N, C-alpha and C positions, 0 to 999 in steps of 0.2 A: 518889529523893531525896525526903524527907519535908520538910513545912513545919510540923511539929507544935510546933517550939520556937520558931518566927517570930511575932513580935507586930507587928502592923501599927502603924506609928506614926500617931498622932492628925492629921488634914490641918489644916494653918495656912493659912487664908483671908485672913489680915491682909495688906494690901498692904506693900511693902518701905517705902515712903514713907508715913507716916501721913497719912490724910484727913480732913479736917473736913467732916462731913456736916450738912446741915441736917435739923431734925426731919421725918420721914416725912409726907407728905400724902396724903390719900385721896380727893383730887378726883376726880370721874367724868371719864374720857377716853373718846371713843366710837372704835370702831375707824375710822371716816373719819378723825377727828382724828388718831389715832395714825399712819394711813397718809401724813398730810401731812407727819410728822414723820421722813423718811427721809435729810435732809441733803443732797439733790439739788434743785435749782432748774432747771427747764425754763423759760427765758424766753418761748419761742415755742409755746405749747401749743395753739393753734387756727390755722385757716386763715387767720385775718386777720393772723397774725404779730404780734398785739397781747401785750405781756408780761403773762401772766395764769398764776394756779396751774392745773396741770393736776390737776383734782380726783380723775381716775381712777387715775393713777400718780405724781403729782407731790408736792411738798413746798413748802413757804413758806420762803425763807432766814431770815426773821426769826424761825422756829420752832426750838427745839432738836432736838437729834437722839435719838430715843426708842426704848427696846427694852423689851417687856413680857415678864414670865416668870411664869406661871401667874396671869396678870391683874393683876398688880402693875406698874407702869410707871416706869422707870428714865431719868433723863436721862444720855445717855453722850456728850453734845455734845463734851467735852474731848478724847475718845480718837479719834484719827485713824483706829484700825482699824475703826470703823462709818461713817465718812465714805465720800464717793462712790468713792473708789479703795482703801479698807480692804479688808483680807482678810475682815472680818465684816459688810461694808455689807450683805450679803443678809439679815441680820438687822433691820436698822434699819427704823423705822416699822411694826413687826409683833410680834407676839406667837409666837415662833419655840420655844415651848416643847419640842414633839416633835423638833425638829432639835438643840436642845442636849442633851436627854436622850439621844438616839442618835449624839450628835456627828457630825452630818450638815451638809453644807453645799449640801445639794440644795434647790432652790426649793420642790419639792412636799412637803418636810418643815418648811417653816418656816409652821407652823400651830399653834394654840393647844392642840389636842386630845392628851392626854398620859396620862388616866387608865387607858387600857387597856394601857399598857405594863407589861411585867415589871417587878417590884421593883427589880432592878438599874438599870434604865434610870431610874426613879422616883428612885432614890438619887442617880444622876448629876445629874438636874434639881435635886434639893434642893441639891447641891454647887454647882451653876451659881448658884441664887439666893442662896445664902450669899455665895458670891464677888462677885455683883454689889453685894449689899446692903453690903458692907464698902467698895466702892469709888465707889458712884454713888447720887446723891440719889433717893429715891422720890418722884415728882412726881404720882402719883396712882393710880387703879385703873381698869381697862377695864369701861367702863360694860356691864352685862350679861354679863359673862365667866361661863363656866360651868366654868372649868378651875382654879378656887382650889385 
């Protein structure tokens, strides 16, 4: 069976319910700051059991939940899928560009490096970027990101 006559429909990334987005920002956000925006608060992160932020793996409940793609940071706070019990929480507080490109939920794939991927994966990543940009506010750029 041949698909010579098959014409692929253009992908529509527009959300079902229109979203009013703020103008994109390009504020610099460090990887350290991004990692604190994973939607999880660990109230007792030290041996003294004082309520503090766990700087190595934690976040601050006053901060939004952020996901970066190709160095661009999106605020996904309103979507429970990126929250602590959500199926995409693995992406929160990170730039998981490689995981998105390869459709992986493995922690080891949640890294910003993607430039070495085949064109088909880079296309998928571009589609994810478009999907996010139509749904979530762009709140900044990862400072020093080399994966743009």
